[in-house]
N, CA, C and O of each residue as an XYZ file, in Angstrom:
600
protein
N      40.487     31.635    -36.279
C      41.310     32.798    -35.969
C      40.390     34.064    -35.340
O      40.645     34.789    -34.379
N      39.538     34.059    -35.997
C      38.906     35.187    -35.176
C      38.039     35.051    -33.744
O      37.351     35.902    -33.181
N      38.327     33.675    -33.370
C      37.459     33.352    -32.149
C      39.008     33.498    -30.906
O      38.967     34.113    -29.841
N      39.904     32.950    -31.310
C      41.418     33.180    -30.953
C      41.345     34.403    -30.558
O      40.867     34.545    -29.432
N      41.663     35.344    -31.114
C      41.586     37.015    -31.061
C      40.473     37.098    -29.800
O      40.909     37.294    -28.666
N      39.330     36.976    -29.976
C      38.577     37.598    -28.995
C      39.020     37.000    -27.543
O      38.938     37.815    -26.625
N      39.453     35.760    -27.222
C      39.522     34.934    -25.692
C      40.719     35.656    -25.318
O      40.841     36.173    -24.208
N      41.872     35.719    -26.492
C      42.849     36.684    -25.750
C      42.786     38.114    -25.282
O      43.317     38.668    -24.320
N      42.067     38.513    -26.136
C      41.560     40.268    -25.686
C      40.651     40.001    -24.338
O      40.663     40.878    -23.474
N      39.919     38.900    -24.150
C      39.211     38.351    -23.075
C      39.995     38.072    -21.459
O      39.431     37.918    -20.375
N      41.279     38.075    -21.729
C      41.804     37.211    -20.780
C      42.344     37.902    -19.587
O      43.307     38.648    -19.766
N      41.716     37.720    -18.044
C      41.904     38.703    -17.206
C      43.581     38.885    -16.856
O      44.317     37.962    -16.506
N      43.880     39.937    -16.994
C      45.744     40.721    -16.854
C      46.177     39.950    -15.605
O      45.593     39.749    -14.540
N      47.348     39.590    -16.049
C      47.655     38.279    -14.721
C      48.464     39.060    -13.525
O      49.561     39.548    -13.794
N      48.045     39.149    -12.506
C      48.622     39.793    -11.654
C      50.010     38.818    -10.545
O      50.056     37.597    -10.393
N      50.815     39.691    -10.042
C      52.052     39.119    -10.248
C      52.429     39.121     -8.747
O      53.367     39.898     -8.570
N      51.964     38.430     -7.436
C      51.906     37.504     -6.639
C      53.544     37.297     -6.248
O      54.346     36.798     -7.038
N      53.885     37.752     -4.938
C      55.418     37.078     -4.503
C      55.219     35.735     -4.489
O      54.165     35.193     -4.156
N      56.424     35.070     -4.920
C      56.121     33.402     -5.087
C      57.520     33.559     -4.005
O      58.572     34.196     -4.033
N      56.689     32.338     -2.816
C      57.514     32.090     -1.528
C      57.918     30.235     -2.241
O      57.247     29.553     -3.015
N      59.035     29.978     -1.677
C      59.112     28.596     -1.621
C      57.980     27.640     -0.795
O      57.740     28.067      0.335
N      57.476     26.792     -1.064
C      56.630     25.986     -0.080
C      57.267     25.356      0.784
O      58.262     24.721      0.435
N      56.790     25.378      2.326
C      57.559     24.587      3.402
C      56.381     23.952      4.355
O      55.173     24.152      4.231
N      56.865     23.351      5.080
C      55.842     22.494      6.004
C      55.078     23.305      7.440
O      55.393     24.387      7.936
N      54.143     22.483      7.804
C      54.224     23.391      9.270
C      55.529     22.656     10.162
O      55.928     23.214     11.184
N      56.024     21.626      9.783
C      56.791     21.151     10.537
C      58.299     22.053     10.678
O      58.839     22.314     11.753
N      58.789     22.428      9.381
C      59.908     23.536      9.346
C      59.598     24.759      9.927
O      60.492     25.429     10.444
N      57.973     25.288      9.899
C      57.822     26.226     10.763
C      57.833     26.132     12.478
O      58.059     27.045     13.272
N      57.571     24.978     12.701
C      57.626     24.593     14.279
C      58.893     24.765     14.598
O      59.051     25.231     15.726
N      60.095     24.494     13.839
C      61.046     23.839     13.836
C      61.889     24.791     14.956
O      62.533     24.476     15.956
N      61.630     25.925     14.415
C      62.312     27.583     14.879
C      62.589     27.246     16.313
O      61.799     26.654     17.048
N      64.210     27.830     16.767
C      64.535     27.205     18.309
C      63.769     27.734     19.237
O      63.317     27.061     20.164
N      63.517     29.131     19.068
C      63.022     30.222     19.707
C      61.375     29.800     20.596
O      61.129     29.852     21.801
N      60.324     29.323     19.235
C      59.235     28.881     19.030
C      59.232     27.436     19.919
O      58.426     27.171     20.811
N      60.162     26.712     19.523
C      60.070     25.285     20.026
C      60.407     25.796     22.057
O      59.666     25.363     22.940
N      61.383     26.547     22.297
C      61.879     26.640     23.337
C      60.875     27.671     24.385
O      60.927     27.781     25.610
N      59.797     28.485     23.208
C      58.836     29.073     24.298
C      57.521     27.713     24.681
O      57.061     27.438     25.789
N      57.229     27.153     23.506
C      56.100     25.783     23.800
C      56.829     25.025     25.250
O      56.284     24.709     26.308
N      58.198     24.895     24.834
C      58.761     23.900     26.268
C      58.461     24.648     27.579
O      57.797     24.266     28.543
N      59.069     25.729     27.392
C      59.255     26.524     29.005
C      57.793     27.504     29.248
O      57.861     28.380     30.111
N      56.667     27.353     28.576
C      55.803     27.994     28.978
C      54.532     27.441     28.966
O      53.698     27.784     29.804
N      54.294     26.622     28.106
C      53.302     25.584     27.687
C      52.911     23.968     28.207
O      51.884     23.351     28.490
N      54.245     23.720     28.151
C      54.310     22.050     28.243
C      55.033     22.063     29.403
O      56.076     21.425     29.258
N      54.905     22.524     30.479
C      55.639     22.791     31.947
C      54.978     22.130     32.925
O      54.034     22.603     33.559
N      55.648     20.575     33.135
C      54.900     20.113     34.430
C      55.406     21.081     35.855
O      56.534     21.534     35.659
N      54.935     21.408     36.962
C      53.295     20.357     37.272
C      52.114     21.035     36.649
O      50.980     20.574     36.775
N      52.383     22.164     35.955
C      51.152     23.097     35.721
C      50.583     22.117     34.621
O      51.330     21.305     34.073
N      48.835     22.242     34.219
C      48.377     21.756     33.139
C      48.989     22.318     31.816
O      49.480     23.416     31.553
N      48.796     21.210     31.085
C      49.980     21.167     29.763
C      48.698     21.833     28.719
O      47.559     21.760     29.180
N      48.895     22.543     27.185
C      48.113     23.029     26.363
C      48.307     22.323     25.412
O      49.397     22.152     24.866
N      47.344     21.870     25.131
C      47.135     20.818     23.428
C      47.271     21.379     22.647
O      46.432     22.263     22.823
N      47.820     21.617     21.661
C      47.936     22.430     20.402
C      47.952     21.993     19.379
O      48.918     21.358     18.955
N      46.753     22.244     18.622
C      46.781     22.232     16.771
C      47.016     23.006     16.228
O      46.773     24.171     16.545
N      47.565     22.644     15.224
C      48.193     23.916     14.396
C      48.085     23.681     12.482
O      48.781     22.889     11.846
N      47.264     24.402     12.032
C      47.064     24.261     10.699
C      47.437     25.413      9.693
O      47.536     26.616      9.933
N      47.620     24.734      8.493
C      47.751     26.382      7.476
C      45.602     26.041      7.020
O      44.868     25.075      6.808
N      45.494     27.547      7.097
C      43.967     27.790      6.783
C      43.986     28.723      5.714
O      44.904     29.485      5.411
N      42.678     28.559      5.075
C      42.302     29.853      3.826
C      41.931     31.113      4.487
O      40.972     31.726      4.017
N      42.777     31.766      5.888
C      42.563     32.741      6.260
C      42.203     34.067      5.534
O      42.783     33.835      4.473
N      41.626     35.345      5.361
C      41.354     36.387      4.781
C      42.915     36.862      4.828
O      43.558     36.764      5.872
N      43.472     37.376      3.644
C      44.896     37.622      3.278
C      45.426     38.769      4.633
O      46.542     38.619      5.129
N      44.485     39.878      5.118
C      44.795     40.641      6.077
C      44.881     39.997      7.428
O      45.258     40.643      8.405
N      44.501     38.596      7.507
C      44.713     38.108      8.856
C      46.133     36.752      8.862
O      46.041     35.654      8.313
N      47.095     37.165      9.482
C      48.211     36.156      9.321
C      47.870     35.631      9.843
O      47.715     34.776      8.971
N      47.191     34.834     11.328
C      46.983     34.143     12.240
C      45.891     33.961     13.002
O      44.979     34.760     12.787
N      45.698     33.073     13.902
C      44.438     33.017     14.266
C      44.180     31.783     15.520
O      44.054     30.559     15.511
N      44.184     32.558     16.275
C      44.433     31.381     17.908
C      42.576     31.389     18.291
O      41.790     32.330     18.180
N      42.363     30.218     18.675
C      40.955     29.642     19.076
C      41.240     28.372     20.043
O      41.783     27.293     19.803
N      40.542     29.025     21.497
C      40.538     28.424     22.897
C      39.225     27.479     22.250
O      38.066     27.851     22.066
N      39.778     26.266     22.006
C      38.213     25.220     21.752
C      37.961     24.853     22.820
O      36.794     25.195     23.009
N      38.399     24.257     23.839
C      38.054     24.322     25.004
C      38.944     24.403     26.293
O      40.131     24.535     25.993
N      38.732     24.366     27.501
C      40.306     24.702     28.205
C      41.018     23.896     28.155
O      40.746     22.723     28.414
N      42.231     24.368     27.772
C      42.981     23.616     27.345
C      43.452     22.693     26.039
O      44.254     21.767     26.160
N      42.931     23.021     24.958
C      42.899     22.770     23.800
C      42.640     23.951     22.948
O      41.551     24.523     22.897
N      43.722     24.293     22.265
C      43.995     25.323     21.183
C      44.425     25.288     19.851
O      45.473     24.727     19.529
N      43.535     25.965     18.894
C      43.381     25.115     17.931
C      44.168     26.753     16.890
O      43.425     27.661     16.519
N      45.520     26.763     16.650
C      46.415     27.925     15.542
C      46.394     27.882     14.663
O      47.010     26.943     14.159
N      45.648     28.885     13.717
C      45.671     28.459     12.178
C      46.530     30.079     11.475
O      46.475     31.279     11.742
N      47.406     29.052     10.303
C      48.145     30.139      9.697
C      47.819     30.469      8.657
O      46.913     29.786      8.178
N      48.365     31.666      7.764
C      48.328     31.762      6.662
C      49.416     31.306      5.628
O      50.571     31.536      5.983
N      49.270     30.780      4.574
C      50.232     30.580      3.880
C      50.868     31.259      2.719
O      51.561     30.696      1.871
N      50.533     32.663      2.769
C      51.193     33.689      1.981
C      52.755     34.284      2.308
O      53.460     34.941      1.542
N      53.034     33.886      3.556
C      54.715     34.473      3.911
C      55.466     33.700      4.104
O      54.956     32.581      4.058
N      57.022     33.692      4.423
C      57.646     33.618      4.048
C      58.216     32.594      5.393
O      57.699     32.725      6.502
N      58.910     31.960      5.240
C      59.424     30.635      6.154
C      59.199     31.440      8.028
O      58.481     31.250      9.010
N      60.528     32.525      7.541
C      60.944     33.244      8.762
C      59.446     33.850      9.337
O      58.947     33.574     10.429
N      58.787     34.891      8.131
C      57.298     35.487      8.806
C      56.100     34.398      9.216
O      55.218     34.731     10.008
N      56.136     33.181      8.663
C      55.724     32.284      9.499
C      55.490     31.929     10.702
O      54.486     31.750     11.392
N      57.138     31.826     10.896
C      57.788     31.687     12.081
C      57.128     32.460     13.346
O      56.423     32.144     14.305
N      57.812     33.804     12.770
C      57.221     35.110     14.118
C      55.906     35.345     14.041
O      55.531     36.105     14.934
N      54.786     34.865     13.078
C      53.250     34.966     13.308
C      52.880     33.885     14.460
O      52.276     34.096     15.511
N      53.566     32.320     13.823
C      53.444     31.666     15.169
C      53.759     31.564     16.639
O      53.217     30.946     17.555
N      55.051     32.549     16.565
C      55.052     32.733     18.161
C      54.067     33.677     18.338
O      53.381     33.714     19.360
N      53.935     34.527     17.321
C      52.545     35.595     17.874
C      51.633     34.962     18.505
O      51.252     35.320     19.619
N      51.041     33.677     17.719
C      50.090     33.108     18.128
C      50.291     32.128     19.491
O      49.424     31.828     20.313
N      51.329     31.835     19.474
C      51.494     31.185     20.470
C      51.330     31.938     21.983
O      50.495     31.684     22.851
N      52.085     32.644     21.995
C      51.487     34.037     23.113
C      50.082     33.859     23.171
O      49.693     33.449     24.264
N      49.314     34.023     22.417
C      47.749     34.023     22.652
C      47.241     32.601     23.042
O      46.161     32.555     23.630
N      47.827     31.561     22.810
C      47.611     30.247     23.705
C      48.184     30.618     25.219
O      47.503     30.145     26.129
N      49.270     31.352     25.590
C      49.946     31.380     27.041
C      48.921     31.894     27.200
O      48.112     31.172     27.782
N      48.250     33.758     26.683
C      47.121     34.322     27.467
C      45.991     33.564     27.685
O      45.620     33.616     28.858
N      45.338     32.900     26.984
C      43.902     32.273     27.270
C      44.515     30.826     28.178
O      43.660     30.162     28.763
N      46.131     30.333     28.280
C      45.830     29.133     29.290
C      46.066     29.719     30.534
O      45.917     29.121     31.600
N      46.369     30.681     30.439
C      47.069     31.352     32.335
C      45.812     32.536     32.553
O      45.876     33.481     33.339
N      44.659     32.210     31.633
C      43.432     33.278     32.104
C      44.030     34.575     32.190
O      43.980     35.169     33.267
N      44.715     35.209     30.978
C      45.278     36.311     31.178
C      43.924     37.098     29.664
O      43.664     38.293     29.518
N      43.560     36.344     29.125
C      42.903     36.451     28.147
C      41.202     35.707     28.048
O      41.159     34.494     28.254
N      39.889     36.421     27.745
C      39.209     35.150     27.935
C      37.823     35.940     27.125
O      37.298     37.034     27.330
N      37.571     35.024     26.293
C      36.834     35.016     24.999
C      35.269     35.146     25.633
O      34.901     34.079     26.125
N      34.836     35.621     25.670
C      33.220     35.036     26.823
C      32.099     35.134     25.622
O      32.225     35.569     24.478
N      31.127     34.655     26.195
C      29.936     33.845     25.195
C      29.528     35.171     24.840
O      28.980     35.067     23.743
N      29.519     36.504     25.258
C      28.650     37.502     25.253
C      29.224     38.199     24.027
O      28.671     39.183     23.535
N      30.301     37.689     23.563
C      31.037     38.450     22.000
C      31.890     39.484     22.935
O      32.503     40.356     22.319
N      31.981     39.477     24.189
C      33.208     40.715     24.547
C      34.313     40.030     24.894
O      34.368     38.818     24.688
N      34.867     40.398     25.203
C      36.887     39.829     25.581
C      37.220     40.589     27.130
O      37.102     41.758     27.495
N      37.728     39.236     27.900
C      38.446     40.023     29.375
C      39.319     40.133     29.496
O      39.519     39.415     30.475
N      40.458     40.656     29.170
C      41.831     40.475     29.671
C      42.664     41.291     30.810
O      42.904     42.475     31.047
N      42.843     40.562     31.143
C      43.643     41.039     32.911
C      42.640     41.494     33.905
O      42.987     42.071     34.936
N      41.262     41.217     33.579
C      40.234     41.341     34.133
C      39.491     42.363     34.088
O      38.754     42.760     34.990
N      39.726     43.058     32.536
C      39.037     44.235     32.284
C      38.236     43.703     30.829
O      38.734     42.979     29.967
N      36.970     44.238     30.835
C      35.972     43.967     29.897
C      36.303     44.986     28.604
O      36.451     46.208     28.624
N      36.358     44.183     27.631
C      36.769     45.033     26.276
C      35.736     43.876     25.123
O      35.374     42.741     25.436
N      35.463     44.534     23.875
C      34.489     44.572     22.585
C      35.771     43.904     21.501
O      36.871     44.426     21.323
N      35.338     42.796     20.951
C      36.379     42.476     19.678
C      36.569     43.345     18.763
O      37.477     43.161     17.953
N      35.657     44.617     18.686
C      35.064     45.580     18.062
C      36.274     46.410     18.367
O      36.761     46.376     17.237
N      36.898     46.944     18.884
C      38.388     47.243     19.299
C      39.135     47.189     18.183
O      39.264     46.071     17.684
N      39.623     48.030     17.697
C      40.981     48.108     16.381
C      41.967     47.320     17.217
O      42.352     47.499     18.372
N      42.384     46.052     15.978
C      43.645     45.348     16.735
C      44.793     46.243     17.487
O      45.388     45.994     18.536
N      44.904     47.323     16.642
C      46.212     48.386     16.867
C      46.017     48.688     18.694
O      46.809     49.151     19.515
N      45.113     48.368     18.780
C      44.470     49.403     19.998
C      44.191     47.802     21.926
O      44.121     47.817     23.155
N      44.157     46.768     20.673
C      43.782     45.609     21.743
C      44.839     45.630     22.472
O      45.960     45.830     22.005
N      44.491     45.335     24.230
C      46.081     45.281     24.766
C      46.815     43.875     24.606
O      48.012     43.587     24.583
N      45.649     43.100     24.502
C      46.589     41.698     24.021
C      46.906     41.306     23.217
O      47.222     40.117     23.263
N      47.037     42.075     21.893
C      47.577     41.813     20.430
C      49.072     43.176     21.041
O      50.276     43.067     20.811
N      48.464     44.145     21.703
C      49.734     44.768     22.102
C      50.961     43.793     22.682
O      52.106     43.718     22.236
N      50.466     43.176     23.642
C      51.041     42.235     24.850
C      52.019     41.256     23.522
O      53.228     41.213     23.297
N      51.084     40.711     22.995
C      51.612     39.393     22.094
C      53.136     39.851     21.102
O      54.185     39.224     20.951
N      52.627     41.406     20.470
C      53.528     41.491     19.858
C      55.014     42.057     20.450
O      56.131     41.797     20.004
N      54.635     42.968     21.674
C      55.870     43.151     22.613
C      56.646     41.726     23.113
O      57.856     41.796     23.330
N      56.138     40.793     23.244
C      56.913     39.587     24.052
C      57.534     38.683     22.464
O      58.500     37.932     22.327
N      56.539     39.144     21.496
C      57.123     38.249     20.577
C      57.975     38.796     19.588
O      58.214     38.265     18.504
N      58.581     40.246     20.133
C      59.414     40.703     19.714
C      60.984     40.679     20.402
O      62.164     40.693     20.052
N      60.178     40.636     21.574
C      61.359     40.107     22.528
C      62.095     38.720     21.986
O      63.214     38.355     21.627
N      60.750     38.173     22.154
C      61.234     36.469     22.166
C      62.082     35.624     20.738
O      63.087     34.914     20.778
N      61.399     35.948     19.773
C      61.391     35.811     18.380
C      62.680     35.773     18.262
O      63.331     36.673     18.792
N      63.473     34.522     17.400
C      65.045     34.405     17.117
C      65.004     34.553     15.690
O      64.093     33.741     15.853
N      65.067     34.761     14.496
C      64.999     34.152     13.446
C      66.065     32.855     13.377
O      66.873     32.782     14.303
N      66.113     31.774     12.272
C      67.009     30.500     12.403
C      68.032     31.473     11.595
O      67.752     32.332     10.759
N      69.393     31.053     12.133
C      70.640     31.439     11.531
C      70.632     30.667     10.004
O      70.312     29.483     10.102
N      70.857     31.017      8.937
C      71.148     30.433      7.879
C      72.281     29.592      7.796
O      72.551     29.023      6.738
């Protein structure tokens, strides 16, 4: 009895995280505005099409999505799982706009740790809210993303 009492006292305090219904990447991608953007902006012949790999990733909670240009024409998008379906679809739209930026050479990640955005050089150390490529991606995703209708 004494052991149980000590064990109860030493239990960590539960943290109440929001619980969202689990959904699949297929459900995330099936948003009409996301599909339209992919079709119209990234898979449009006769231009070179983009190869997309999209995965769930154990990202830091402050990072909702991350896009990496693996090599020319191949892009890896990582999505954080801690959001609602609609929030995740909007984050995917934002990340797809980064794919567009890389694909059409508006944005280039340079080997020396700097970034080239529309011909100007920047550092990754620039605050997220001040990065012109993030401002561009936010503006476009606000304009283009349409939530699914229930």
